[in-house]
C-alpha positions as CSV (number, residue, x, y, z in Angstrom):
1,M,12.9,-40.2,-0.1
2,H,12.2,-39.2,-3.7
3,R,14.1,-36.6,-5.6
4,L,12.1,-33.5,-6.6
5,T,13.0,-32.4,-10.2
6,P,11.2,-29.2,-10.8
7,K,10.2,-28.2,-14.3
8,T,8.6,-24.9,-13.6
9,S,10.7,-21.7,-14.1
10,V,10.2,-18.6,-12.0
11,P,8.4,-16.6,-14.8
12,M,6.1,-19.6,-15.5
13,A,5.3,-20.1,-11.8
14,L,4.4,-16.4,-11.5
15,R,2.3,-16.5,-14.7
16,Q,0.4,-19.6,-13.4
17,V,-0.5,-18.0,-10.0
18,L,-1.6,-14.7,-11.6
19,L,-3.6,-16.5,-14.2
20,H,-5.6,-18.4,-11.5
21,A,-5.8,-15.5,-9.0
22,R,-9.4,-14.3,-9.1
23,P,-10.1,-10.7,-7.9
24,L,-12.7,-10.6,-5.2
25,T,-16.2,-9.3,-6.1
26,Q,-17.5,-9.0,-2.5
27,T,-17.9,-5.4,-1.3
28,E,-18.6,-3.6,2.0
29,V,-19.3,-0.1,3.1
30,I,-17.0,1.5,5.7
31,L,-16.2,4.9,7.1
32,V,-14.1,7.1,4.8
33,R,-11.6,7.7,7.7
34,D,-11.0,3.9,7.9
35,A,-10.6,3.4,4.1
36,G,-6.9,4.2,3.6
37,A,-5.2,1.9,1.0
38,R,-8.5,0.1,0.3
39,V,-9.9,-0.3,-3.2
40,A,-13.0,1.6,-4.2
41,A,-15.9,-0.4,-5.5
42,E,-18.1,2.4,-6.7
43,K,-18.1,5.6,-8.6
44,V,-18.6,8.7,-6.5
45,V,-19.1,12.3,-7.8
46,S,-19.2,15.5,-5.8
47,G,-22.7,16.6,-4.8
48,V,-21.5,20.1,-3.8
49,D,-19.1,22.9,-4.9
50,V,-15.9,23.1,-2.9
51,P,-15.6,25.7,-1.6
52,A,-19.3,26.4,-1.5
53,F,-18.7,30.2,-1.4
54,P,-15.9,32.6,-2.4
55,C,-13.4,32.5,0.5
56,S,-10.1,34.0,1.4
57,H,-7.0,31.8,1.2
58,V,-4.9,34.3,3.1
59,D,-5.2,36.4,6.3
60,G,-5.8,39.9,5.0
61,Y,-8.2,42.7,4.1
62,A,-11.1,42.1,1.7
63,V,-11.4,45.1,-0.7
64,R,-12.9,46.2,-4.0
65,S,-9.9,46.1,-6.4
66,A,-11.3,49.1,-8.3
67,D,-10.7,51.2,-5.1
68,L,-6.9,50.5,-5.3
69,R,-6.3,51.0,-9.0
70,R,-4.3,54.2,-8.4
71,S,-2.5,53.3,-5.2
72,S,1.3,53.5,-5.1
73,P,4.1,53.8,-2.5
74,Q,4.1,57.5,-3.2
75,Q,0.3,57.9,-3.1
76,P,-1.2,55.1,-0.9
77,V,-4.9,54.7,-0.9
78,Q,-6.7,54.7,2.4
79,L,-9.8,52.7,3.1
80,R,-12.1,52.5,6.2
81,L,-11.9,49.3,8.3
82,M,-15.5,48.2,8.8
83,G,-14.9,45.0,10.9
84,E,-13.5,41.5,10.7
85,V,-14.7,38.1,9.7
86,H,-13.3,34.7,10.9
87,A,-13.8,31.3,9.4
88,G,-17.3,30.1,9.9
89,E,-18.6,33.6,10.2
90,L,-20.4,35.9,7.7
91,Y,-20.1,39.7,7.2
92,P,-23.7,40.8,7.1
93,Y,-23.3,43.8,4.8
94,R,-22.3,44.5,1.2
95,L,-18.8,46.1,0.9
96,R,-19.1,49.6,-0.5
97,A,-16.6,51.9,-2.1
98,G,-13.8,53.1,0.2
99,E,-14.3,50.2,2.7
100,A,-12.2,47.2,3.8
101,V,-13.0,44.2,6.0
102,A,-10.4,42.1,7.8
103,V,-10.8,38.4,6.9
104,A,-9.2,35.2,8.1
105,T,-8.1,32.3,6.0
106,G,-11.1,30.3,5.0
107,A,-13.6,33.0,5.9
108,P,-16.3,34.0,3.3
109,V,-15.3,37.1,1.3
110,P,-17.9,39.8,1.9
111,R,-20.4,40.6,-0.9
112,G,-19.0,43.4,-3.0
113,A,-15.4,42.5,-2.4
114,D,-13.4,40.9,-5.2
115,A,-9.8,40.6,-3.7
116,V,-8.0,40.1,-0.5
117,E,-4.6,41.8,0.3
118,M,-2.4,40.1,2.9
119,F,-1.9,41.8,6.2
120,E,1.8,42.1,5.7
121,N,1.4,44.4,2.7
122,V,-0.7,47.2,4.3
123,E,-0.5,49.8,7.1
124,V,-3.1,50.1,9.7
125,D,-3.8,53.2,11.7
126,G,-6.8,52.7,13.9
127,A,-9.8,52.4,11.6
128,A,-7.8,53.4,8.5
129,V,-6.0,50.9,6.3
130,R,-3.4,52.2,3.8
131,F,-2.6,50.2,0.6
132,H,0.6,51.0,-1.3
133,A,-0.1,49.0,-4.5
134,P,-3.0,47.9,-6.7
135,V,-4.6,44.5,-6.0
136,A,-5.8,42.4,-9.0
137,S,-9.4,41.2,-9.0
138,G,-9.5,37.6,-7.6
139,E,-6.2,37.9,-5.8
140,G,-6.3,36.1,-2.4
141,V,-9.8,34.7,-3.2
142,D,-10.8,31.1,-3.8
143,P,-13.9,31.2,-6.0
144,A,-16.9,29.0,-5.3
145,G,-16.2,25.6,-6.9
146,G,-12.5,26.5,-7.3
147,D,-11.4,23.1,-5.9
148,L,-14.4,20.9,-6.9
149,T,-17.6,21.6,-8.7
150,R,-20.9,19.7,-8.3
151,G,-20.7,16.6,-10.5
152,T,-16.9,16.3,-10.5
153,P,-15.8,12.6,-10.4
154,L,-14.0,11.9,-7.1
155,I,-13.3,8.1,-7.3
156,A,-14.0,5.2,-9.7
157,P,-14.1,1.5,-9.1
158,G,-10.6,0.1,-8.8
159,D,-9.0,3.3,-7.4
160,V,-6.8,2.8,-4.4
161,L,-8.0,5.2,-1.7
162,T,-5.0,7.4,-1.0
163,P,-4.9,10.2,1.6
164,P,-5.7,12.9,-1.1
165,L,-8.7,10.9,-2.4
166,L,-10.0,10.4,1.2
167,G,-9.6,14.1,1.7
168,L,-11.6,14.8,-1.5
169,L,-14.4,12.5,-0.3
170,S,-14.6,14.2,3.0
171,L,-14.5,17.7,1.5
172,A,-17.5,16.6,-0.6
173,G,-19.4,15.6,2.5
174,K,-19.0,11.8,2.1
175,D,-18.5,9.9,5.3
176,R,-18.9,6.4,4.0
177,V,-17.6,4.6,0.9
178,R,-18.1,1.2,-0.7
179,I,-14.9,-0.7,-1.1
180,Y,-13.9,-4.3,-2.1
181,A,-13.5,-6.7,0.7
182,Q,-10.0,-7.7,1.8
183,P,-9.1,-11.3,1.0
184,R,-9.2,-13.6,4.0
185,V,-6.0,-15.6,4.0
186,A,-5.7,-18.8,6.1
187,I,-2.2,-19.3,7.3
188,L,-1.2,-22.8,8.6
189,S,2.0,-24.8,9.2
190,S,2.7,-28.5,9.3
191,G,5.2,-30.4,11.2
192,N,5.3,-32.7,14.3
193,E,8.3,-30.7,15.5
194,L,6.4,-27.4,15.8
195,R,5.4,-25.7,19.0
196,L,3.7,-22.3,19.3
197,P,5.7,-19.4,20.7
198,G,5.0,-19.1,24.4
199,Y,5.0,-22.9,24.8
200,G,7.7,-22.8,27.4
201,R,11.0,-24.6,27.4
202,L,11.3,-26.6,24.2
203,P,12.1,-30.4,24.4
204,T,15.1,-31.4,22.3
205,G,14.1,-31.8,18.6
206,K,11.2,-29.3,18.8
207,V,11.2,-25.8,17.4
208,F,9.0,-22.7,17.7
209,E,6.8,-22.1,14.7
210,A,7.8,-18.8,13.1
211,N,6.5,-18.8,9.5
212,S,2.9,-17.9,10.5
213,S,3.9,-14.6,12.2
214,A,6.1,-13.6,9.2
215,L,3.4,-14.6,6.7
216,A,0.6,-12.8,8.6
217,S,2.6,-9.5,8.5
218,L,3.3,-10.0,4.8
219,V,-0.4,-10.7,4.1
220,R,-1.5,-7.5,5.8
221,A,1.0,-5.5,3.9
222,A,-0.3,-7.0,0.6
223,G,-3.9,-6.0,1.3
224,G,-5.1,-9.3,2.9
225,R,-6.6,-10.2,6.3
226,P,-4.7,-13.0,7.8
227,E,-6.3,-15.8,9.9
228,V,-3.6,-17.8,11.6
229,L,-4.6,-21.4,12.4
230,P,-2.9,-23.9,14.7
231,P,-0.1,-26.1,13.3
232,I,-1.2,-29.5,11.8
233,R,0.5,-32.8,12.4
234,D,2.2,-34.6,9.5
235,E,-0.7,-36.9,8.8
236,V,-2.6,-37.1,5.5
237,G,-6.0,-37.1,7.1
238,A,-5.3,-34.2,9.4
239,L,-3.8,-32.1,6.6
240,E,-6.7,-32.8,4.3
241,T,-9.3,-32.0,6.9
242,G,-7.5,-28.8,8.0
243,L,-7.0,-27.5,4.5
244,R,-10.5,-28.3,3.4
245,S,-11.8,-26.4,6.4
246,A,-9.5,-23.4,5.6
247,L,-10.5,-23.3,2.0
248,S,-14.2,-23.3,2.9
249,S,-13.9,-20.3,5.1
250,T,-11.3,-18.1,3.4
251,D,-10.3,-16.7,0.0
252,L,-6.7,-18.0,-0.2
253,V,-4.7,-20.6,1.9
254,V,-1.0,-20.7,2.6
255,I,0.6,-23.6,4.5
256,S,4.3,-23.9,5.2
257,G,6.2,-27.1,5.6
258,G,5.7,-30.6,4.1
259,S,6.1,-29.3,0.5
260,S,9.1,-31.3,-0.5
261,V,9.3,-35.1,-1.1
262,G,10.6,-36.5,2.2
263,E,9.0,-39.3,4.2
264,R,6.7,-36.8,6.0
265,D,6.3,-34.2,3.2
266,L,2.7,-35.0,2.5
267,L,1.4,-32.0,0.6
268,R,2.2,-33.7,-2.7
269,E,-0.5,-36.4,-1.7
270,V,-3.0,-34.0,-0.2
271,F,-3.1,-31.1,-2.8
272,P,-4.4,-33.3,-5.7
273,R,-7.3,-34.3,-3.5
274,L,-8.3,-30.7,-3.0
275,G,-7.9,-29.3,-6.5
276,T,-5.7,-29.0,-9.6
277,V,-1.9,-28.8,-8.9
278,L,-0.5,-26.0,-11.0
279,F,3.1,-27.0,-10.3
280,H,5.2,-28.7,-7.7
281,G,8.8,-27.4,-7.5
282,V,10.2,-24.3,-9.0
283,K,13.6,-23.9,-10.6
284,V,14.7,-21.4,-8.0
285,R,16.8,-21.3,-4.8
286,P,15.9,-20.7,-2.1
287,G,12.4,-22.0,-2.2
288,M,12.5,-24.8,-4.7
289,P,10.0,-27.2,-3.1
290,T,7.0,-25.0,-3.5
291,I,3.6,-26.5,-4.5
292,V,0.5,-24.5,-5.7
293,A,-3.0,-25.7,-6.5
294,E,-6.2,-24.2,-7.7
295,C,-9.2,-25.3,-5.7
296,R,-12.6,-24.2,-6.9
297,G,-11.4,-20.7,-7.8
298,K,-9.1,-20.3,-4.8
299,L,-5.3,-20.6,-4.7
300,L,-3.6,-23.0,-2.2
301,F,0.1,-22.4,-1.6
302,G,2.4,-24.9,-0.1
303,M,5.6,-23.2,1.0
304,P,8.8,-24.7,2.2
305,G,9.3,-25.0,5.9
306,H,12.6,-23.3,6.1
307,P,11.8,-19.7,7.2
308,A,14.0,-17.9,4.6
309,S,12.8,-20.1,1.8
310,C,9.2,-19.7,2.9
311,L,9.3,-15.9,3.2
312,T,11.4,-15.4,0.1
313,N,9.0,-17.2,-2.1
314,A,6.1,-15.5,-0.4
315,V,7.6,-12.1,-1.4
316,W,7.9,-12.8,-5.2
317,L,5.1,-15.4,-5.7
318,L,2.4,-15.0,-3.0
319,V,2.3,-11.2,-2.7
320,P,1.6,-10.5,-6.4
321,A,-1.2,-13.1,-6.4
322,L,-2.7,-11.8,-3.2
323,R,-2.6,-8.2,-4.5
324,K,-4.5,-9.3,-7.6
325,V,-7.1,-11.0,-5.5
326,A,-7.3,-7.8,-3.4
327,R,-7.6,-5.7,-6.6
328,L,-4.4,-3.8,-5.7
329,P,-2.2,-2.8,-8.7
330,G,1.2,-4.3,-9.3
331,D,3.3,-6.4,-6.9
332,G,4.0,-3.8,-4.2
333,T,7.6,-3.2,-5.4
334,F,9.4,-0.8,-7.7
335,P,12.5,-1.5,-9.8
336,L,15.7,0.4,-9.4
337,R,19.2,0.1,-10.6
338,V,21.7,-0.7,-7.9
339,V,25.4,-1.3,-7.4
340,M,26.7,-4.4,-5.6
341,D,28.8,-3.6,-2.5
342,K,31.1,-6.6,-2.8
343,R,31.7,-9.8,-4.8
344,T,28.8,-12.2,-4.0
345,P,28.5,-15.8,-5.2
346,L,25.0,-17.0,-6.3
347,H,24.1,-20.5,-5.2
348,G,21.5,-21.4,-7.8
349,H,23.5,-24.3,-9.2
350,G,21.6,-24.5,-12.4
351,F,18.4,-22.9,-10.9
352,S,17.4,-19.2,-10.7
353,T,18.5,-17.4,-7.6
354,V,16.4,-15.0,-5.5
355,L,18.8,-12.8,-3.6
356,P,17.5,-10.8,-0.7
357,L,19.1,-7.4,-0.6
358,E,19.5,-4.5,1.8
359,I,19.3,-1.4,-0.5
360,R,20.5,2.0,0.8
361,G,20.6,4.7,-1.8
362,E,22.0,2.9,-4.9
363,I,24.2,0.4,-2.9
364,A,22.9,-3.2,-2.5
365,R,24.2,-5.7,0.0
366,S,23.2,-9.4,0.1
367,T,21.7,-10.4,3.4
368,F,21.5,-14.1,2.5
369,H,23.4,-16.8,4.5
370,G,21.2,-19.8,4.3
371,S,17.6,-20.8,3.5
372,H,17.1,-22.2,7.0
373,F,18.1,-18.9,8.7
374,I,15.3,-16.3,8.9
375,T,18.1,-13.7,9.6
376,S,18.9,-14.1,5.9
377,L,16.0,-11.8,5.3
378,H,16.9,-9.1,7.8
379,P,17.5,-6.3,7.2
380,A,16.5,-7.0,3.5
381,N,14.2,-4.4,2.0
382,G,14.3,-5.7,-1.6
383,Y,15.5,-8.5,-3.8
384,A,16.7,-9.5,-7.3
385,I,16.1,-12.6,-9.3
386,F,18.9,-13.9,-11.4
387,P,18.8,-16.6,-14.2
388,P,20.5,-20.0,-13.8
389,S,23.4,-18.9,-15.9
390,K,24.4,-16.2,-13.5
391,R,27.0,-17.5,-11.0
392,E,28.2,-14.4,-9.2
393,L,27.9,-10.7,-8.8
394,L,31.1,-8.6,-8.9
395,K,31.9,-5.7,-6.6
396,G,30.6,-2.6,-8.3
397,E,28.4,-4.5,-10.8
398,R,25.2,-2.7,-11.7
399,F,21.9,-4.6,-12.0
400,F,18.1,-4.1,-11.5
401,A,16.6,-5.0,-8.2
402,R,13.1,-4.6,-6.8
403,K,12.6,-2.5,-3.6
404,A,9.7,-3.5,-1.4
405,S,8.2,-1.0,1.0
406,F,6.5,-3.8,2.9
407,L,9.9,-5.1,3.9
408,E,11.2,-1.8,5.2
409,G,12.0,-1.9,8.9
410,R,13.3,1.6,9.4
């Protein structure tokens, strides 16, 4: 057993992984309807006007505003009702003086009409329609190109495709869009004690492997495509072979377990054979025995085996790096000022502390009760990182935390 004395601070570790995280250049073309939250890889401009014709944005009567110039409650103006038009239909004639046509929302406004008055504001008596007030030209009408005009930029490379942007693309008649590929992320675990869920009754000393399921969900939320591989035995040859294979077929690799300096913690021997070790050990608790290497342009993460340590470090270290590889902006969290619900000791003991938090409104509650308990991260939906000098949080103390939508479970 050798003592691990980490020299890398939390900010330095994050800077290192972001410095070596290379955004993907591969692209693909997919259906617009399937492109939500993906990143655009092309510039698209509208090839059409939207709407392509003047249309009504209310249910009402299409009129010539000049006909109603002198209308009032005392002297309403009466027009002849000539018919009705629904969305997708076309009134075949030009509207003449003294005439009105009923139109539905989205229907083309008849030629000659320049306004639409809502049904609620008029009286109808058979084929006569009475108006009690003037109507301004353009009222109730969306002009051609009022939403988009031909040549309007819709998206640019790097835009995250939100629901409104997908709606714009569809309105402009685009059914496919070129986007950046999602990073393929290999997820492995090491340990002779591990058994896959569903194995059956566990022999004494064995445990079900849990990190892969948690990491796979986190990878999906961060814009990646997880590929979970079987656990690897604690043998240098097996680890090297498995990691080389994973690196050759994916864009980023994460392995949990074997990252410390125990007798069977072998990643410290294997990682230097695969690439350049950026750091081994971070001055943080939980998650101190983390090792990261850069391997021919790809990042290789070695996470602690304890579930809470593994997932905590993945939230603040892996997710930002993966989002950069996926060309997504930021780290997927947002800062907010919160109030601690009760006195909470911090167990960094000279290291920084990552504290998982359940944040409701502005009240924060620590969920942490041990790096080896995955329940330390449920129902956490955020976290805060405190410097080594910080020993405790007082009840009512205010501080900045980061809320993570990808951790929300309700």
